[in-house]
PASE-243186 format. One record per residue (C-alpha): residue number from 1; residue in three letters; chain; x, y, z. Coordinates in nm, 2 decimals. Example, Ala and Ser with C-alpha at 12.3 -4.5 7.8 and 13.67 -1.06 7.14 Angstrom:
<nodes>
<node k="1" r="Ala" c="A" c1="1.23" c2="-0.45" c3="0.78"/>
<node k="2" r="Ser" c="A" c1="1.37" c2="-0.11" c3="0.71"/>
</nodes>
This chain:
<nodes>
<node k="1" r="Met" c="A" c1="15.53" c2="9.87" c3="8.77"/>
<node k="2" r="Glu" c="A" c1="15.62" c2="9.93" c3="8.43"/>
<node k="3" r="Gln" c="A" c1="15.47" c2="9.69" c3="8.19"/>
<node k="4" r="Ala" c="A" c1="15.78" c2="9.70" c3="7.93"/>
<node k="5" r="Ile" c="A" c1="16.13" c2="9.79" c3="7.98"/>
<node k="6" r="Thr" c="A" c1="16.34" c2="9.84" c3="7.68"/>
<node k="7" r="Ala" c="A" c1="16.74" c2="9.86" c3="7.76"/>
<node k="8" r="Arg" c="A" c1="17.08" c2="9.71" c3="7.71"/>
<node k="9" r="Val" c="A" c1="17.15" c2="9.36" c3="7.82"/>
<node k="10" r="Tyr" c="A" c1="17.43" c2="9.25" c3="8.06"/>
<node k="11" r="Val" c="A" c1="17.51" c2="8.88" c3="8.05"/>
<node k="12" r="Leu" c="A" c1="17.65" c2="8.66" c3="8.33"/>
<node k="13" r="Gly" c="A" c1="17.68" c2="8.27" c3="8.36"/>
<node k="14" r="Asp" c="A" c1="17.58" c2="8.01" c3="8.63"/>
<node k="15" r="Asp" c="A" c1="17.61" c2="8.05" c3="9.00"/>
<node k="16" r="Val" c="A" c1="17.66" c2="8.43" c3="9.03"/>
<node k="17" r="Asp" c="A" c1="17.66" c2="8.47" c3="9.42"/>
<node k="18" r="Thr" c="A" c1="17.58" c2="8.73" c3="9.65"/>
<node k="19" r="Asp" c="A" c1="17.94" c2="8.78" c3="9.74"/>
<node k="20" r="Gln" c="A" c1="18.01" c2="8.85" c3="9.36"/>
<node k="21" r="Ile" c="A" c1="17.72" c2="9.09" c3="9.35"/>
<node k="22" r="Ile" c="A" c1="17.84" c2="9.28" c3="9.65"/>
<node k="23" r="Pro" c="A" c1="18.17" c2="9.18" c3="9.82"/>
<node k="24" r="Ala" c="A" c1="18.16" c2="9.13" c3="10.18"/>
<node k="25" r="Arg" c="A" c1="18.40" c2="9.40" c3="10.24"/>
<node k="26" r="His" c="A" c1="18.18" c2="9.66" c3="10.11"/>
<node k="27" r="Leu" c="A" c1="17.87" c2="9.57" c3="10.36"/>
<node k="28" r="Ala" c="A" c1="17.98" c2="9.83" c3="10.59"/>
<node k="29" r="Ile" c="A" c1="17.85" c2="10.09" c3="10.40"/>
<node k="30" r="Ser" c="A" c1="17.49" c2="10.22" c3="10.53"/>
<node k="31" r="Leu" c="A" c1="17.15" c2="10.12" c3="10.37"/>
<node k="32" r="Asp" c="A" c1="16.99" c2="10.38" c3="10.57"/>
<node k="33" r="Asp" c="A" c1="17.16" c2="10.66" c3="10.44"/>
<node k="34" r="Ala" c="A" c1="17.06" c2="10.76" c3="10.09"/>
<node k="35" r="Ala" c="A" c1="17.39" c2="10.91" c3="9.98"/>
<node k="36" r="Glu" c="A" c1="17.56" c2="10.60" c3="10.13"/>
<node k="37" r="Arg" c="A" c1="17.32" c2="10.35" c3="9.98"/>
<node k="38" r="Ala" c="A" c1="17.39" c2="10.50" c3="9.62"/>
<node k="39" r="Arg" c="A" c1="17.75" c2="10.40" c3="9.65"/>
<node k="40" r="Tyr" c="A" c1="17.64" c2="10.04" c3="9.64"/>
<node k="41" r="Gly" c="A" c1="17.56" c2="10.09" c3="9.26"/>
<node k="42" r="Gly" c="A" c1="17.93" c2="10.15" c3="9.17"/>
<node k="43" r="Leu" c="A" c1="18.03" c2="9.86" c3="9.34"/>
<node k="44" r="Ala" c="A" c1="17.75" c2="9.61" c3="9.19"/>
<node k="45" r="Leu" c="A" c1="17.87" c2="9.29" c3="9.03"/>
<node k="46" r="Ser" c="A" c1="18.23" c2="9.40" c3="9.14"/>
<node k="47" r="Gly" c="A" c1="18.33" c2="9.06" c3="9.26"/>
<node k="48" r="Val" c="A" c1="18.24" c2="8.89" c3="8.95"/>
<node k="49" r="Pro" c="A" c1="18.59" c2="8.76" c3="8.77"/>
<node k="50" r="Leu" c="A" c1="18.68" c2="9.00" c3="8.51"/>
<node k="51" r="Glu" c="A" c1="18.69" c2="8.74" c3="8.24"/>
<node k="52" r="Lys" c="A" c1="18.32" c2="8.63" c3="8.34"/>
<node k="53" r="Ala" c="A" c1="18.19" c2="8.99" c3="8.37"/>
<node k="54" r="Gly" c="A" c1="17.98" c2="9.07" c3="8.05"/>
<node k="55" r="Leu" c="A" c1="17.98" c2="8.77" c3="7.86"/>
<node k="56" r="Pro" c="A" c1="18.04" c2="8.61" c3="7.59"/>
<node k="57" r="Gly" c="A" c1="18.39" c2="8.82" c3="7.57"/>
<node k="58" r="Gly" c="A" c1="18.41" c2="8.89" c3="7.94"/>
<node k="59" r="Asn" c="A" c1="18.62" c2="9.20" c3="8.07"/>
<node k="60" r="Arg" c="A" c1="18.35" c2="9.42" c3="8.07"/>
<node k="61" r="Pro" c="A" c1="18.24" c2="9.61" c3="8.42"/>
<node k="62" r="Phe" c="A" c1="17.86" c2="9.62" c3="8.50"/>
<node k="63" r="Ser" c="A" c1="17.88" c2="9.97" c3="8.69"/>
<node k="64" r="Asp" c="A" c1="18.08" c2="10.28" c3="8.68"/>
<node k="65" r="Thr" c="A" c1="18.25" c2="10.34" c3="9.01"/>
<node k="66" r="Ile" c="A" c1="18.23" c2="10.71" c3="8.95"/>
<node k="67" r="Ser" c="A" c1="17.88" c2="10.77" c3="8.85"/>
<node k="68" r="Ser" c="A" c1="17.75" c2="10.44" c3="9.06"/>
<node k="69" r="Arg" c="A" c1="17.53" c2="10.37" c3="8.75"/>
<node k="70" r="Ser" c="A" c1="17.52" c2="10.10" c3="8.50"/>
<node k="71" r="Pro" c="A" c1="17.46" c2="10.14" c3="8.11"/>
<node k="72" r="Tyr" c="A" c1="17.28" c2="9.79" c3="8.13"/>
<node k="73" r="Ala" c="A" c1="16.90" c2="9.77" c3="8.29"/>
<node k="74" r="Ile" c="A" c1="16.85" c2="9.42" c3="8.22"/>
<node k="75" r="Ile" c="A" c1="17.07" c2="9.10" c3="8.33"/>
<node k="76" r="Val" c="A" c1="17.04" c2="8.78" c3="8.17"/>
<node k="77" r="Ala" c="A" c1="17.19" c2="8.51" c3="8.35"/>
<node k="78" r="Gly" c="A" c1="17.21" c2="8.12" c3="8.39"/>
<node k="79" r="Lys" c="A" c1="17.10" c2="7.89" c3="8.67"/>
<node k="80" r="Asn" c="A" c1="17.14" c2="7.96" c3="9.05"/>
<node k="81" r="Phe" c="A" c1="17.16" c2="8.35" c3="9.05"/>
<node k="82" r="Gly" c="A" c1="17.19" c2="8.50" c3="9.40"/>
<node k="83" r="Cys" c="A" c1="17.30" c2="8.19" c3="9.56"/>
<node k="84" r="Gly" c="A" c1="17.52" c2="8.26" c3="9.86"/>
<node k="85" r="Ser" c="A" c1="17.44" c2="8.43" c3="10.18"/>
<node k="86" r="Ser" c="A" c1="17.10" c2="8.59" c3="10.22"/>
<node k="87" r="Arg" c="A" c1="17.20" c2="8.97" c3="10.25"/>
<node k="88" r="Glu" c="A" c1="16.96" c2="9.22" c3="10.12"/>
<node k="89" r="His" c="A" c1="17.26" c2="9.42" c3="10.01"/>
<node k="90" r="Ala" c="A" c1="17.26" c2="9.22" c3="9.68"/>
<node k="91" r="Pro" c="A" c1="16.96" c2="9.32" c3="9.53"/>
<node k="92" r="Val" c="A" c1="17.00" c2="9.66" c3="9.67"/>
<node k="93" r="Ala" c="A" c1="17.33" c2="9.71" c3="9.46"/>
<node k="94" r="Leu" c="A" c1="17.19" c2="9.62" c3="9.16"/>
<node k="95" r="Ala" c="A" c1="16.89" c2="9.84" c3="9.20"/>
<node k="96" r="Glu" c="A" c1="17.12" c2="10.13" c3="9.29"/>
<node k="97" r="Ala" c="A" c1="17.32" c2="10.07" c3="8.96"/>
<node k="98" r="Gly" c="A" c1="17.00" c2="10.11" c3="8.78"/>
<node k="99" r="Leu" c="A" c1="16.89" c2="9.75" c3="8.71"/>
<node k="100" r="Arg" c="A" c1="16.54" c2="9.74" c3="8.63"/>
<node k="101" r="Ala" c="A" c1="16.50" c2="9.35" c3="8.59"/>
<node k="102" r="Val" c="A" c1="16.69" c2="9.02" c3="8.60"/>
<node k="103" r="Val" c="A" c1="16.60" c2="8.69" c3="8.36"/>
<node k="104" r="Ala" c="A" c1="16.77" c2="8.41" c3="8.48"/>
<node k="105" r="Arg" c="A" c1="16.73" c2="8.01" c3="8.44"/>
<node k="106" r="Ser" c="A" c1="16.68" c2="7.98" c3="8.81"/>
<node k="107" r="Tyr" c="A" c1="16.74" c2="8.16" c3="9.15"/>
<node k="108" r="Ala" c="A" c1="16.84" c2="8.12" c3="9.49"/>
<node k="109" r="Arg" c="A" c1="16.52" c2="8.15" c3="9.67"/>
<node k="110" r="Ile" c="A" c1="16.62" c2="8.40" c3="9.94"/>
<node k="111" r="Phe" c="A" c1="16.78" c2="8.64" c3="9.67"/>
<node k="112" r="Tyr" c="A" c1="16.42" c2="8.60" c3="9.46"/>
<node k="113" r="Arg" c="A" c1="16.23" c2="8.68" c3="9.74"/>
<node k="114" r="Asn" c="A" c1="16.44" c2="8.96" c3="9.86"/>
<node k="115" r="Ala" c="A" c1="16.44" c2="9.12" c3="9.52"/>
<node k="116" r="Ile" c="A" c1="16.05" c2="9.09" c3="9.50"/>
<node k="117" r="Asp" c="A" c1="15.98" c2="9.18" c3="9.87"/>
<node k="118" r="Gly" c="A" c1="16.20" c2="9.48" c3="9.87"/>
<node k="119" r="Gly" c="A" c1="16.03" c2="9.61" c3="9.54"/>
<node k="120" r="Tyr" c="A" c1="16.39" c2="9.63" c3="9.40"/>
<node k="121" r="Phe" c="A" c1="16.32" c2="9.47" c3="9.06"/>
<node k="122" r="Pro" c="A" c1="16.13" c2="9.17" c3="8.91"/>
<node k="123" r="Pro" c="A" c1="16.35" c2="8.84" c3="8.91"/>
<node k="124" r="Leu" c="A" c1="16.19" c2="8.66" c3="8.62"/>
<node k="125" r="Glu" c="A" c1="16.28" c2="8.30" c3="8.52"/>
<node k="126" r="Ser" c="A" c1="16.32" c2="8.16" c3="8.15"/>
<node k="127" r="Glu" c="A" c1="16.26" c2="7.80" c3="8.08"/>
<node k="128" r="Glu" c="A" c1="16.58" c2="7.76" c3="7.91"/>
<node k="129" r="Asp" c="A" c1="16.94" c2="7.90" c3="7.91"/>
<node k="130" r="Leu" c="A" c1="16.91" c2="8.22" c3="7.75"/>
<node k="131" r="Thr" c="A" c1="17.29" c2="8.33" c3="7.79"/>
<node k="132" r="Gly" c="A" c1="17.35" c2="8.20" c3="7.45"/>
<node k="133" r="Trp" c="A" c1="17.08" c2="8.41" c3="7.29"/>
<node k="134" r="Phe" c="A" c1="17.23" c2="8.74" c3="7.40"/>
<node k="135" r="Ala" c="A" c1="17.55" c2="8.92" c3="7.44"/>
<node k="136" r="Thr" c="A" c1="17.62" c2="9.21" c3="7.66"/>
<node k="137" r="Gly" c="A" c1="17.53" c2="9.54" c3="7.52"/>
<node k="138" r="Asp" c="A" c1="17.23" c2="9.38" c3="7.30"/>
<node k="139" r="Glu" c="A" c1="16.93" c2="9.58" c3="7.31"/>
<node k="140" r="Ala" c="A" c1="16.62" c2="9.40" c3="7.45"/>
<node k="141" r="Val" c="A" c1="16.23" c2="9.44" c3="7.53"/>
<node k="142" r="Leu" c="A" c1="16.12" c2="9.29" c3="7.83"/>
<node k="143" r="Asp" c="A" c1="15.74" c2="9.27" c3="7.82"/>
<node k="144" r="Leu" c="A" c1="15.61" c2="9.19" c3="8.18"/>
<node k="145" r="Gly" c="A" c1="15.26" c2="9.16" c3="8.06"/>
<node k="146" r="Ala" c="A" c1="15.32" c2="8.91" c3="7.83"/>
<node k="147" r="Ala" c="A" c1="15.60" c2="8.74" c3="8.03"/>
<node k="148" r="Ala" c="A" c1="15.84" c2="8.74" c3="7.71"/>
<node k="149" r="Leu" c="A" c1="16.16" c2="8.88" c3="7.65"/>
<node k="150" r="Arg" c="A" c1="16.29" c2="8.98" c3="7.30"/>
<node k="151" r="Asn" c="A" c1="16.63" c2="9.04" c3="7.18"/>
<node k="152" r="Ile" c="A" c1="16.61" c2="9.34" c3="6.94"/>
<node k="153" r="Thr" c="A" c1="16.97" c2="9.31" c3="6.81"/>
<node k="154" r="Lys" c="A" c1="16.91" c2="8.94" c3="6.71"/>
<node k="155" r="Asn" c="A" c1="16.56" c2="8.93" c3="6.63"/>
<node k="156" r="Arg" c="A" c1="16.47" c2="8.64" c3="6.88"/>
<node k="157" r="Glu" c="A" c1="16.19" c2="8.62" c3="7.13"/>
<node k="158" r="Cys" c="A" c1="16.14" c2="8.38" c3="7.42"/>
<node k="159" r="Ala" c="A" c1="15.87" c2="8.31" c3="7.67"/>
<node k="160" r="Leu" c="A" c1="15.92" c2="8.35" c3="8.02"/>
<node k="161" r="Arg" c="A" c1="15.77" c2="8.18" c3="8.33"/>
<node k="162" r="Glu" c="A" c1="15.47" c2="8.37" c3="8.49"/>
<node k="163" r="Pro" c="A" c1="15.58" c2="8.47" c3="8.81"/>
<node k="164" r="Gly" c="A" c1="15.24" c2="8.32" c3="9.00"/>
<node k="165" r="Ala" c="A" c1="15.12" c2="8.47" c3="9.31"/>
<node k="166" r="Ala" c="A" c1="15.45" c2="8.68" c3="9.35"/>
<node k="167" r="Gly" c="A" c1="15.34" c2="8.87" c3="9.03"/>
<node k="168" r="Glu" c="A" c1="15.07" c2="9.08" c3="9.25"/>
<node k="169" r="Ile" c="A" c1="15.35" c2="9.17" c3="9.49"/>
<node k="170" r="Ile" c="A" c1="15.61" c2="9.27" c3="9.19"/>
<node k="171" r="Arg" c="A" c1="15.31" c2="9.47" c3="9.04"/>
<node k="172" r="Ala" c="A" c1="15.25" c2="9.65" c3="9.38"/>
<node k="173" r="Gly" c="A" c1="15.64" c2="9.76" c3="9.41"/>
<node k="174" r="Gly" c="A" c1="15.72" c2="9.53" c3="9.71"/>
<node k="175" r="Leu" c="A" c1="15.56" c2="9.35" c3="9.99"/>
<node k="176" r="Phe" c="A" c1="15.51" c2="9.61" c3="10.21"/>
<node k="177" r="Glu" c="A" c1="15.30" c2="9.83" c3="9.93"/>
<node k="178" r="Tyr" c="A" c1="15.14" c2="9.50" c3="9.84"/>
<node k="179" r="Ala" c="A" c1="15.03" c2="9.47" c3="10.20"/>
<node k="180" r="Arg" c="A" c1="14.91" c2="9.85" c3="10.23"/>
<node k="181" r="Gly" c="A" c1="14.70" c2="9.80" c3="9.93"/>
<node k="182" r="Arg" c="A" c1="14.54" c2="9.50" c3="10.06"/>
<node k="183" r="Gly" c="A" c1="14.48" c2="9.73" c3="10.41"/>
<node k="184" r="Leu" c="A" c1="14.72" c2="9.48" c3="10.61"/>
<node k="185" r="Val" c="A" c1="14.93" c2="9.75" c3="10.74"/>
<node k="186" r="Glu" c="A" c1="14.87" c2="10.13" c3="10.75"/>
<node k="187" r="Lys" c="A" c1="14.92" c2="10.35" c3="10.45"/>
<node k="188" r="Arg" c="A" c1="15.20" c2="10.61" c3="10.47"/>
<node k="189" r="Arg" c="A" c1="15.11" c2="10.96" c3="10.58"/>
</nodes>
């Protein structure tokens, strides 16, 4: 896992649920087939109401439905990110779009664990609401080692909560990689 991520930021508000991250109508796309799975990237956050997509102004889609990639690699969100159903498709869609981290005030725990356990991206928590510190398109540096997020555009930095025991799983690249490294499951051949 990389220690620092420099990227453009995408800002969302509170209570972004899994049906906004990947609408249920798209769940028929296979997660097992790589080409099919890549399609999720272009659909990531397609259920967010347009006026709340890419704050503060809104009306900024997260992904390009043609390339399935996003120009934003860090999401800054409010509280309760990933609430709703427990579908693994939500972190998969964000990862397929090129997301490398989410920093939110708080998470629905099942989304938080799905993101960590699957090794999709680190979900980090802030002590305060950072949605007013950033605008969609700002450049930022997320320093995972120092647990800090710096807004390069506005020259502001904030501390993040340490991920605790989950940090070892994040650094390993997911639960299975962590277990392999500990000798709890067989290594891949």
